[in-house]
C-alpha positions as CSV (number, residue, x, y, z in Angstrom):
1,M,148.6,143.1,20.3
2,S,148.7,145.4,23.2
3,N,145.6,146.0,25.2
4,A,145.7,149.5,24.3
5,L,145.6,148.8,20.5
6,E,142.9,146.2,21.1
7,L,140.7,148.8,22.7
8,E,141.4,151.2,19.9
9,C,140.2,148.7,17.4
10,A,136.9,148.3,19.3
11,N,136.7,152.1,19.7
12,A,137.0,152.5,15.9
13,I,133.8,150.5,15.7
14,R,132.1,152.7,18.2
15,M,133.1,155.9,16.6
16,L,132.2,154.9,13.2
17,A,128.8,154.0,14.4
18,V,128.4,157.2,16.4
19,D,129.4,159.4,13.5
20,A,127.3,157.6,10.9
21,V,124.2,157.7,13.0
22,Q,124.8,161.3,13.9
23,K,125.2,162.2,10.2
24,A,122.2,160.4,9.2
25,N,120.3,161.9,12.1
26,S,118.8,158.4,12.5
27,G,119.8,155.0,13.6
28,H,120.8,152.9,16.7
29,P,124.2,153.7,18.1
30,G,123.7,151.9,21.5
31,M,124.1,148.2,20.3
32,P,127.3,148.8,18.2
33,M,128.9,150.6,21.1
34,G,128.0,147.9,23.6
35,M,129.0,144.9,21.3
36,A,132.1,146.5,19.9
37,D,134.6,144.5,22.0
38,I,132.8,141.2,21.3
39,A,132.8,141.9,17.6
40,A,136.5,142.9,17.6
41,V,137.6,139.7,19.2
42,L,135.4,137.5,17.1
43,W,136.3,139.1,13.9
44,R,140.1,139.6,14.5
45,R,140.9,136.5,16.3
46,H,138.5,133.8,15.2
47,L,136.3,134.6,12.2
48,Q,137.3,132.5,9.1
49,H,136.6,134.8,6.2
50,N,138.3,136.5,3.2
51,P,137.3,140.1,2.5
52,N,138.6,139.6,-1.0
53,N,136.1,136.9,-1.7
54,P,132.9,137.3,0.3
55,G,131.4,134.3,-1.4
56,W,134.1,131.8,-0.4
57,L,132.4,128.4,0.1
58,N,134.0,127.5,3.4
59,R,133.7,130.9,5.1
60,D,132.2,131.3,8.5
61,R,128.8,132.8,8.5
62,F,128.1,136.0,10.6
63,V,124.6,137.0,11.2
64,L,123.5,140.2,13.0
65,S,120.1,139.1,14.3
66,N,119.7,142.4,16.2
67,G,119.9,144.1,12.9
68,H,119.0,147.5,14.1
69,G,122.6,147.8,15.1
70,S,123.7,147.6,11.5
71,M,126.5,150.1,11.9
72,L,128.2,147.5,13.9
73,Q,128.4,145.2,10.9
74,Y,129.2,148.0,8.4
75,A,132.1,149.1,10.5
76,L,133.3,145.6,10.7
77,L,133.1,145.1,7.0
78,H,134.8,148.4,6.2
79,L,137.6,148.0,8.7
80,S,138.3,144.4,7.7
81,G,138.8,145.3,4.0
82,Y,135.6,144.5,2.3
83,D,134.5,146.5,-0.7
84,L,132.7,149.1,1.6
85,S,134.3,152.5,1.6
86,I,134.2,155.3,4.1
87,E,132.0,157.2,1.7
88,D,129.5,154.3,1.9
89,L,129.5,154.6,5.7
90,K,128.8,158.4,5.2
91,Q,125.7,157.5,3.2
92,F,124.3,155.4,6.0
93,R,120.5,155.2,5.7
94,Q,120.3,157.2,2.5
95,M,118.5,156.4,-0.7
96,K,120.1,153.6,-2.7
97,S,123.2,153.4,-0.5
98,R,125.1,150.3,0.3
99,T,124.6,150.9,4.0
100,P,120.7,150.8,4.5
101,G,119.1,151.1,7.9
102,H,119.1,147.4,8.5
103,P,121.4,144.9,6.8
104,E,120.3,143.7,3.4
105,V,121.8,140.7,1.6
106,G,122.8,141.5,-2.0
107,V,123.2,145.2,-1.1
108,T,126.3,145.2,1.1
109,P,129.3,142.8,0.4
110,G,129.8,140.5,3.3
111,V,126.1,140.6,4.6
112,E,124.8,137.0,4.7
113,T,121.1,137.8,5.4
114,S,118.7,140.6,5.8
115,T,117.9,141.2,9.4
116,G,115.9,143.7,11.5
117,P,112.7,141.8,12.3
118,L,114.0,140.5,15.6
119,G,114.6,136.8,16.1
120,Q,114.7,136.0,12.3
121,G,118.4,136.4,12.0
122,L,118.8,133.8,14.8
123,A,116.5,131.5,12.7
124,N,118.4,132.1,9.6
125,A,121.6,131.2,11.5
126,V,120.2,127.9,12.6
127,G,119.3,127.2,9.0
128,M,122.9,128.0,7.9
129,A,124.4,125.8,10.6
130,L,122.1,123.0,9.6
131,A,123.2,123.4,6.0
132,E,126.8,123.3,7.0
133,K,126.2,120.1,9.0
134,V,124.3,118.3,6.3
135,L,126.7,119.3,3.5
136,A,129.7,118.2,5.6
137,A,128.0,114.8,6.1
138,Q,127.3,114.5,2.4
139,F,130.6,115.7,1.0
140,N,133.4,115.4,3.5
141,R,135.6,112.4,3.3
142,D,138.6,111.1,5.4
143,Q,141.2,113.7,5.6
144,F,139.1,116.1,3.6
145,D,137.0,118.4,5.7
146,I,136.0,120.5,2.6
147,V,132.9,121.9,4.4
148,N,134.0,122.9,7.9
149,H,133.0,126.3,9.2
150,H,131.0,128.0,12.0
151,T,127.9,130.2,12.1
152,Y,128.1,133.1,14.5
153,V,125.1,135.1,15.4
154,F,124.7,138.3,17.5
155,L,121.4,138.8,19.2
156,G,119.8,140.9,21.8
157,D,117.0,140.7,24.5
158,G,114.5,141.5,21.7
159,C,115.5,138.4,19.7
160,L,115.1,136.2,22.8
161,M,111.7,137.7,23.6
162,E,110.3,136.9,20.1
163,G,108.6,133.6,20.1
164,I,110.4,132.4,16.9
165,S,113.6,132.2,19.1
166,H,111.9,129.4,21.1
167,E,111.0,127.5,18.0
168,V,114.3,127.5,16.3
169,C,116.6,127.2,19.4
170,S,114.7,124.1,20.4
171,L,115.4,122.7,17.0
172,A,119.1,123.7,17.1
173,G,119.6,121.7,20.2
174,T,117.7,118.7,18.9
175,W,119.9,118.8,15.7
176,K,123.0,119.1,17.8
177,L,124.4,122.1,15.8
178,G,127.7,122.3,17.5
179,K,129.1,124.8,15.0
180,L,126.3,127.4,15.9
181,I,127.6,130.0,18.4
182,A,125.4,132.8,19.6
183,F,126.4,135.9,21.5
184,W,123.7,137.4,23.7
185,D,124.0,141.1,24.2
186,D,122.8,140.9,27.8
187,N,122.5,144.6,28.5
188,G,119.0,144.6,30.2
189,I,117.8,147.4,28.0
190,S,115.2,147.5,25.2
191,I,113.4,150.5,23.6
192,D,111.0,151.0,26.5
193,G,113.7,150.9,29.1
194,H,115.1,148.3,31.7
195,V,113.7,144.9,30.7
196,Q,113.3,143.6,34.3
197,G,109.6,144.7,34.0
198,W,108.9,142.4,31.0
199,F,111.8,139.9,30.5
200,T,112.6,138.0,33.7
201,D,113.1,134.6,32.0
202,N,116.0,132.4,33.2
203,T,117.6,132.5,29.8
204,A,120.5,130.2,30.8
205,A,118.3,127.6,32.1
206,R,116.0,127.8,29.1
207,F,118.9,127.3,26.6
208,A,120.3,124.5,28.8
209,A,116.9,122.8,28.5
210,Y,117.1,123.1,24.8
211,G,120.4,121.1,24.8
212,W,122.6,124.1,24.4
213,Q,126.0,124.7,26.1
214,V,125.6,128.0,28.0
215,I,128.5,130.2,29.0
216,E,127.3,132.6,31.5
217,N,128.3,136.0,32.8
218,V,131.0,136.7,30.3
219,D,132.4,140.2,30.5
220,G,131.5,141.7,27.1
221,H,134.1,144.3,27.5
222,N,137.0,142.0,28.4
223,P,138.7,140.8,25.3
224,D,140.4,137.9,27.0
225,A,137.2,136.7,28.6
226,I,135.4,136.9,25.3
227,H,138.2,135.0,23.6
228,Q,138.1,132.2,26.2
229,A,134.5,131.9,25.9
230,I,134.8,131.5,22.1
231,L,137.4,128.8,22.6
232,Q,135.1,127.0,25.0
233,A,132.2,127.3,22.6
234,R,134.2,125.9,19.7
235,G,135.4,123.0,21.8
236,D,131.9,121.6,22.1
237,T,131.1,120.1,18.8
238,T,127.8,118.4,19.8
239,R,125.9,121.3,21.2
240,P,125.2,124.8,20.0
241,T,126.5,127.4,22.4
242,L,125.0,130.6,23.9
243,I,127.6,133.0,25.2
244,A,125.9,135.4,27.6
245,C,127.8,138.6,27.4
246,K,127.2,141.3,30.1
247,T,127.5,144.5,28.3
248,V,126.6,148.2,28.7
249,I,124.5,149.6,26.0
250,G,126.1,152.7,24.4
251,K,129.4,152.1,26.2
252,G,131.6,155.2,25.9
253,A,128.7,157.7,26.0
254,P,129.3,159.3,29.4
255,N,125.7,160.6,29.8
256,K,123.6,158.1,28.0
257,S,125.3,154.7,28.3
258,G,123.3,152.1,30.2
259,S,120.0,153.8,29.2
260,H,117.4,153.3,26.4
261,E,118.2,156.9,25.4
262,C,121.0,155.5,23.3
263,H,119.1,152.7,21.9
264,G,117.4,154.2,18.7
265,A,118.5,157.8,18.2
266,P,121.4,159.8,17.5
267,L,123.4,160.8,20.6
268,G,123.4,164.5,19.8
269,R,126.3,166.7,19.0
270,S,127.3,167.4,22.6
271,E,127.2,163.8,23.6
272,V,129.2,162.8,20.5
273,D,131.8,165.2,21.6
274,A,131.8,163.8,25.0
275,V,132.2,160.3,23.6
276,R,135.3,161.4,21.8
277,K,136.7,162.7,25.0
278,E,135.7,159.7,27.1
279,L,137.2,157.2,24.5
280,A,140.3,159.5,24.0
281,W,139.5,159.5,20.3
282,P,140.9,162.7,18.9
283,Y,140.1,162.1,15.3
284,A,137.5,163.9,13.1
285,P,134.3,162.2,12.2
286,F,134.9,159.1,9.9
287,E,138.6,159.4,10.4
288,V,140.5,156.2,11.4
289,P,144.2,156.2,11.9
290,L,146.4,154.0,9.7
291,N,147.7,151.9,12.5
292,I,144.1,150.9,13.3
293,Y,143.4,150.1,9.7
294,A,146.4,148.0,9.6
295,A,145.5,146.1,12.8
296,W,142.0,145.4,11.4
297,D,142.9,144.5,7.8
298,G,141.8,140.9,7.2
299,K,142.7,140.6,3.5
300,A,146.0,139.0,3.9
301,H,145.0,136.6,6.6
302,G,141.8,135.8,4.7
303,A,143.8,135.0,1.5
304,V,145.9,132.7,3.5
305,L,143.0,130.8,4.9
306,E,141.3,130.5,1.6
307,S,144.6,129.4,0.0
308,Q,145.0,126.7,2.5
309,W,141.6,125.5,1.9
310,T,142.0,125.6,-2.0
311,E,145.1,123.3,-1.6
312,R,142.8,120.8,0.2
313,W,140.0,121.4,-2.4
314,D,142.5,120.6,-5.2
315,L,143.4,117.3,-3.6
316,Y,139.8,116.6,-2.9
317,Q,138.9,117.2,-6.6
318,A,141.6,114.8,-7.6
319,A,140.5,112.1,-5.2
320,Y,136.8,112.7,-5.6
321,P,136.1,114.4,-8.8
322,E,132.4,113.6,-9.0
323,L,131.8,114.8,-5.5
324,A,133.7,117.9,-6.1
325,Q,131.8,118.8,-9.2
326,E,128.5,118.1,-7.5
327,L,129.4,120.3,-4.5
328,K,130.5,123.1,-6.9
329,R,127.2,122.8,-8.8
330,R,125.1,122.9,-5.8
331,N,126.8,125.8,-4.2
332,Q,126.4,127.8,-7.4
333,G,122.7,127.1,-7.4
334,V,122.7,125.5,-10.9
335,L,120.2,122.7,-11.7
336,P,121.4,119.3,-12.8
337,S,121.9,119.0,-16.6
338,A,119.3,116.3,-16.7
339,F,116.6,118.4,-15.0
340,G,114.9,119.6,-18.1
341,E,114.7,116.1,-19.6
342,R,113.4,114.7,-16.3
343,T,110.6,117.4,-16.0
344,S,109.5,116.7,-19.5
345,A,109.3,113.0,-18.8
346,A,107.3,113.7,-15.6
347,I,104.9,116.0,-17.5
348,A,104.3,113.3,-20.1
349,Q,103.6,110.8,-17.4
350,V,101.0,113.1,-15.9
351,L,99.4,113.6,-19.3
352,Q,99.2,110.0,-19.9
353,T,97.8,109.2,-16.5
354,A,95.3,112.1,-16.5
355,A,94.3,111.3,-12.8
356,T,91.5,112.9,-11.0
357,I,93.4,113.5,-7.7
358,A,93.8,116.2,-5.1
359,S,96.5,118.7,-5.9
360,R,98.2,117.9,-2.7
361,K,98.6,114.4,-3.9
362,A,99.6,115.6,-7.4
363,S,102.2,117.6,-5.6
364,Q,103.6,114.6,-3.8
365,N,103.7,112.8,-7.1
366,A,105.7,115.8,-8.6
367,I,108.2,115.7,-5.7
368,A,108.6,111.9,-6.1
369,S,109.3,112.3,-9.8
370,L,111.8,115.0,-9.4
371,A,113.7,114.4,-6.0
372,P,115.8,111.5,-7.2
373,F,117.3,113.9,-9.8
374,L,117.7,116.8,-7.3
375,P,120.1,115.7,-4.5
376,E,120.0,119.3,-3.2
377,L,116.3,119.1,-2.5
378,M,115.5,119.5,1.1
379,G,111.9,119.1,2.2
380,G,109.9,119.4,5.3
381,S,106.6,120.1,7.1
382,A,105.4,121.7,10.3
383,D,104.0,118.4,11.8
384,L,101.6,117.9,8.8
385,A,103.6,115.6,6.6
386,S,100.8,113.1,6.2
387,S,98.3,115.9,5.4
388,N,100.6,118.1,3.2
389,L,102.0,114.9,1.5
390,T,105.4,116.3,1.6
391,L,107.2,113.0,2.2
392,W,108.5,111.0,-0.8
393,P,109.9,107.5,-1.0
394,Q,113.5,108.5,-0.9
395,A,113.2,111.0,1.9
396,T,115.3,110.6,4.9
397,D,115.4,112.4,8.3
398,V,117.9,115.2,8.2
399,N,118.9,114.5,11.8
400,T,121.0,111.5,10.9
401,P,124.8,111.1,10.7
402,A,124.7,110.7,7.0
403,G,122.8,114.0,6.5
404,G,119.2,113.4,5.3
405,N,116.9,115.5,3.1
406,Y,113.7,115.8,5.1
407,I,113.1,118.0,8.1
408,Y,110.5,117.3,10.8
409,Y,110.0,120.8,12.0
410,G,107.2,120.1,14.6
411,V,104.5,122.6,15.0
412,R,106.7,125.6,14.3
413,E,105.5,127.3,11.1
414,F,107.4,130.6,11.6
415,G,110.6,128.8,12.6
416,M,110.3,126.5,9.7
417,A,110.0,129.3,7.1
418,A,112.9,131.4,8.7
419,T,115.1,128.3,8.9
420,M,114.4,127.6,5.3
421,N,115.7,131.1,4.4
422,G,118.9,130.3,6.2
423,L,119.3,127.0,4.4
424,I,119.0,128.7,1.1
425,L,121.3,131.7,2.0
426,H,124.0,129.3,3.0
427,G,123.9,127.7,-0.4
428,G,123.7,124.1,-1.6
429,F,120.0,123.4,-1.2
430,K,116.7,123.7,-2.9
431,V,114.2,124.0,0.0
432,F,110.5,123.4,0.6
433,G,108.3,123.2,3.7
434,G,104.6,122.5,4.2
435,T,101.7,123.5,6.3
436,F,98.1,124.4,5.9
437,L,97.3,127.6,4.0
438,M,95.6,129.0,7.0
439,F,98.9,128.7,9.0
440,S,100.9,130.7,6.5
441,E,99.7,133.4,8.8
442,Y,102.1,132.3,11.5
443,A,105.0,132.2,9.0
444,R,104.1,135.5,7.3
445,N,107.1,137.7,8.1
446,A,109.6,135.0,7.1
447,L,107.8,134.8,3.8
448,R,108.0,138.5,3.3
449,M,111.8,138.4,4.1
450,A,112.3,135.7,1.6
451,A,110.5,137.8,-1.1
452,L,112.6,140.9,0.0
453,M,115.9,138.9,-0.1
454,R,115.0,137.6,-3.6
455,I,115.6,134.0,-2.6
456,S,113.6,131.0,-3.6
457,P,112.1,128.8,-0.9
458,I,109.0,126.9,-1.8
459,Y,106.0,126.7,0.4
460,V,103.6,123.8,0.1
461,F,100.3,125.2,1.5
462,T,97.6,122.6,1.4
463,H,93.9,122.7,2.5
464,D,93.3,125.7,0.5
465,S,89.7,126.7,0.8
466,I,86.3,126.5,2.6
467,C,86.2,122.9,1.2
468,L,87.7,121.8,4.6
469,G,84.1,121.8,5.4
470,E,83.4,120.8,9.1
471,D,86.8,122.1,10.3
472,G,85.2,125.5,10.1
473,P,86.3,129.1,9.8
474,T,89.3,128.7,12.1
475,H,90.9,126.5,9.4
476,Q,89.3,127.7,6.3
477,P,91.5,130.3,4.5
478,V,89.7,133.1,2.8
479,E,92.0,136.2,2.5
480,Q,95.2,134.3,2.5
481,L,95.5,133.8,-1.4
482,A,94.9,137.5,-2.0
483,T,97.3,138.7,0.7
484,L,100.1,136.4,-0.5
485,R,99.7,137.6,-4.0
486,L,99.9,141.2,-2.9
487,M,103.4,140.6,-1.5
488,P,106.0,142.0,-3.9
489,N,108.1,139.3,-5.6
490,M,106.0,136.4,-4.3
491,D,104.8,133.9,-6.8
492,V,101.6,132.1,-5.8
493,W,100.4,129.1,-7.8
494,R,96.9,127.5,-7.3
495,P,96.8,124.7,-9.8
496,C,93.6,123.1,-11.1
497,D,94.8,119.6,-11.7
498,S,97.8,117.3,-11.7
499,L,99.3,118.8,-14.9
500,E,99.2,122.4,-13.5
501,T,100.7,121.1,-10.3
502,Q,103.6,119.4,-12.0
503,V,104.3,122.6,-14.1
504,A,104.0,124.8,-10.9
505,W,106.6,122.5,-9.2
506,T,108.9,122.8,-12.2
507,M,108.6,126.6,-12.2
508,A,109.2,126.7,-8.5
509,L,112.3,124.7,-8.7
510,E,113.7,126.7,-11.6
511,S,113.1,130.0,-9.9
512,A,116.2,131.6,-8.4
513,D,115.0,135.2,-7.4
514,H,111.6,134.8,-5.8
515,P,109.8,132.5,-3.4
516,T,106.9,130.4,-4.6
517,C,103.7,129.4,-2.7
518,L,102.0,126.2,-4.0
519,V,98.5,126.3,-2.8
520,L,96.8,122.9,-3.0
521,S,93.5,121.2,-2.4
522,R,92.6,118.5,0.0
523,Q,89.8,117.3,-2.2
524,N,90.1,115.6,-5.6
525,L,90.2,117.8,-8.7
526,Q,89.1,116.7,-12.1
527,F,91.8,116.3,-14.7
528,Q,91.1,119.0,-17.4
529,A,91.4,118.5,-21.2
530,H,94.7,119.6,-22.3
531,T,96.5,120.1,-25.6
532,P,100.2,119.4,-26.5
533,D,100.8,123.2,-26.1
534,T,99.3,123.3,-22.6
535,E,102.6,123.0,-20.7
536,G,104.0,126.1,-22.2
537,H,100.7,127.9,-21.8
538,I,100.5,127.0,-18.1
539,R,104.1,128.4,-17.6
540,R,102.6,131.8,-18.7
541,G,100.5,131.8,-15.5
542,G,97.1,132.3,-17.3
543,Y,95.8,130.7,-20.4
544,V,92.6,129.8,-22.3
545,L,91.6,126.3,-21.0
546,C,88.4,126.1,-23.2
547,K,86.4,128.4,-25.3
548,E,83.6,128.4,-27.9
549,S,84.4,128.7,-31.5
550,K,82.0,131.6,-31.8
551,S,82.8,135.0,-30.7
552,V,83.2,135.1,-27.0
553,Q,80.5,136.7,-25.0
554,V,81.9,136.3,-21.4
555,V,85.2,135.3,-19.9
556,L,85.2,133.1,-16.7
557,I,88.6,133.3,-14.9
558,A,89.2,130.7,-12.2
559,T,91.9,129.0,-10.2
560,G,92.3,125.6,-8.4
561,S,89.2,123.7,-7.6
562,E,87.0,126.4,-9.0
563,V,88.3,125.8,-12.6
564,E,86.2,122.7,-12.8
565,L,83.2,124.8,-11.7
566,A,84.0,127.2,-14.4
567,V,84.2,124.6,-17.0
568,N,80.8,123.2,-16.0
569,C,79.4,126.7,-16.1
570,C,80.9,127.1,-19.6
571,R,79.1,123.9,-20.8
572,A,75.9,125.0,-19.3
573,L,76.1,128.4,-21.0
574,E,76.7,126.7,-24.3
575,E,73.4,124.9,-23.9
576,K,71.7,128.3,-23.4
577,G,73.4,129.7,-26.5
578,I,75.9,131.8,-24.7
579,S,79.6,131.5,-25.9
580,A,81.9,131.5,-22.8
581,R,85.7,131.1,-22.4
582,V,87.3,129.6,-19.3
583,V,90.7,131.1,-18.4
584,S,92.7,129.2,-15.8
585,M,95.0,131.5,-14.0
586,P,97.1,129.4,-11.6
587,S,99.8,132.1,-11.2
588,P,98.8,135.9,-11.6
589,F,102.5,136.6,-10.8
590,A,103.6,134.8,-14.0
591,F,100.6,136.0,-16.0
592,D,101.3,139.7,-15.2
593,R,104.9,139.3,-16.5
594,Q,103.8,138.1,-19.9
595,P,103.8,140.5,-23.0
596,L,100.7,142.5,-23.4
597,A,99.8,140.6,-26.6
598,W,99.5,137.4,-24.7
599,R,97.5,138.9,-21.9
600,D,95.0,140.4,-24.4
601,S,94.8,137.1,-26.3
602,V,93.8,135.4,-23.1
603,L,91.6,138.3,-21.7
604,P,90.3,140.1,-24.7
605,P,89.7,143.8,-24.0
606,G,86.0,144.8,-24.0
607,I,84.6,141.3,-23.2
608,P,82.7,141.0,-19.9
609,R,84.7,139.1,-17.4
610,M,83.8,137.1,-14.1
611,S,86.3,135.6,-11.6
612,I,85.4,132.5,-9.6
613,E,87.6,131.7,-6.6
614,A,86.8,130.5,-3.2
615,G,88.4,133.5,-1.4
616,V,88.0,137.3,-1.1
617,T,87.0,139.0,-4.2
618,D,88.6,142.4,-4.2
619,Y,91.9,141.1,-5.6
620,W,90.3,140.1,-8.8
621,R,89.1,143.6,-9.6
622,K,92.4,144.1,-11.4
623,Y,91.4,141.6,-14.0
624,V,87.5,141.9,-14.1
625,G,87.4,145.6,-13.6
626,L,84.6,147.5,-11.8
627,E,82.1,146.5,-14.5
628,G,82.9,142.8,-14.2
629,L,81.8,140.4,-11.5
630,A,83.8,138.6,-8.9
631,I,82.3,135.5,-7.3
632,G,84.0,134.3,-4.0
633,V,83.8,134.5,-0.3
634,D,84.0,137.8,1.4
635,T,83.2,136.6,4.9
636,F,84.7,134.0,7.2
637,G,83.7,130.4,6.4
638,E,81.3,128.2,8.3
639,S,81.4,124.7,9.8
640,A,79.4,122.4,7.6
641,P,79.6,119.7,5.0
642,V,81.3,120.8,1.8
643,A,78.2,120.8,-0.4
644,E,76.2,122.9,1.9
645,L,79.1,125.3,2.1
646,L,79.4,125.6,-1.7
647,S,75.6,126.2,-1.9
648,H,75.7,128.7,0.9
649,F,78.5,130.8,-0.7
650,G,77.0,130.6,-4.2
651,L,79.8,128.5,-5.6
652,T,77.5,126.2,-7.7
653,V,76.6,126.1,-11.4
654,D,73.0,127.2,-10.8
655,C,74.1,130.2,-8.7
656,I,76.8,131.3,-11.0
657,L,74.6,131.1,-14.1
658,K,72.2,133.5,-12.5
659,V,74.9,135.9,-11.9
660,I,76.3,135.6,-15.4
661,E,72.8,136.3,-16.9
662,S,72.6,139.5,-14.8
663,L,76.1,140.4,-16.0
664,L,75.2,139.9,-19.7
665,N,71.7,141.3,-19.4
666,P,71.8,144.1,-16.7
667,A,68.5,145.5,-15.7
668,R,67.8,148.9,-17.3
669,P,67.1,151.7,-14.9
670,S,63.5,152.8,-14.9
């Protein structure tokens, strides 16, 4: 291809981005204009993909970590031949369009992950590259590199300033992810202007210290230099690579390029006209000439790439039919056929044992009972495996040549959660990671992104209440349960015993369109009395655990360790002649999705209600109403022995009985 045509291909990206942002009167034109040359070289010369089949198993993954430049990705997808029309580009940033303000997986064909919160796309890419490496180790055989693709990620100064970039890039070097290639848009500009006042890191030295190959000072507007840098990056199979590309933000805008003025706002009509003149682009808005479309079209080449791979796949299937079927199953996200039988056996074992143990220990037992039948299970913890109890007997370190199933993340909660997202988005794994519930705060935005993307990581959050005792308020979660439950599409389970824990794990592993938080105790929990129907009831998220045969006078709703407290209160009330019902509600998320008839059978309308949970109380008003009572902890905790803490916060039978009596016999106004 001539240099002139190659430049025209890059300018097509620039102009589509400029026109879409201008039409929407909103967006970020500077990055797409600055990275257009890099994108054109990568996508047209190197990227292994098939626009006709965005879900091809062995495709390269492309992640736009600096997701505010989303029009770069939309232009690439449109020009390459994905199912994204020029009309879709004209609807950029409009309601229910396929081209939202930031890339969203599941909305736009060819988008691998939702990005925008800076640094997280980079972390997702690390997870994707790790997934590729582990799957290759598990499934490739001599002469059959069935899993063999790269992960490419674009990122900007903002991604590198975010702390999560340190967490995940350190891990990427440790894991020797040689098929991870990152392009740094080194343009020296962020929203506030030139970054030399707040970003003076020696980025090259930093990444070299992580164990990355660093290719410095690449002219991001020289296609041959970019091409050679990619070849060099691909040549090192033991280290991830950072390609530091010197670029001009807004390149092609004669009056605004090189300035923060083109970062996050339309260029304006006069500047758009000037860009057309500067780039010698005489076409109308959203018009791309046929010869440029022809030069960009990746469908024919993509079909050839996939066809060549399919030939290898057919031979692989013939030589290793069981491996091929297993890889296909895992890539499709289908649980093994024996999973249901195995979960039933595990639940039967729990019922038979009826052990009084901490729910974190019950969680470890659940993992151990199911992991041998789930080869796709990938676990981990943020340096708390011995406290979270996330290890199981068959667990092996992921950083081994054979490809293990357990990740030691180190003290990197945010990086862990975002890497988990990347592992799941790649496909082939069920993923969980552990830390203390208090430190879910560090990982919060990655949890939100998982819920937004409708993917299904599992978070093992132990040490779930003030019952940490002497560790004090810095480690005692109070508001975390409520705020996690308030997150749309986030399931939060707080089981009261080993049976609820086993069912919670089953539900989490069965889920496909939402993440799950398993909130677990450090202290032992009494095994509750259960009937043969209890498993099905637990699955509904809230159910009647015990009740009086007489008409119910008060309903006690509790979760986790407070269920035992509620049961003891129920018995004490019985001695006083008061008929009470205990409702265990391990998952309000699941309960709220039940038919009204079930919800009313569990929480009868018109009966006074009280919630008991060692956390903030406002959340429970949706169940107890303004006329009911919510017992909990509405301040930060204290450092003291557990018994003193429970007495101090009124979480004892005597304290709660007094409150119930006031609920049932309110003082009449004088």
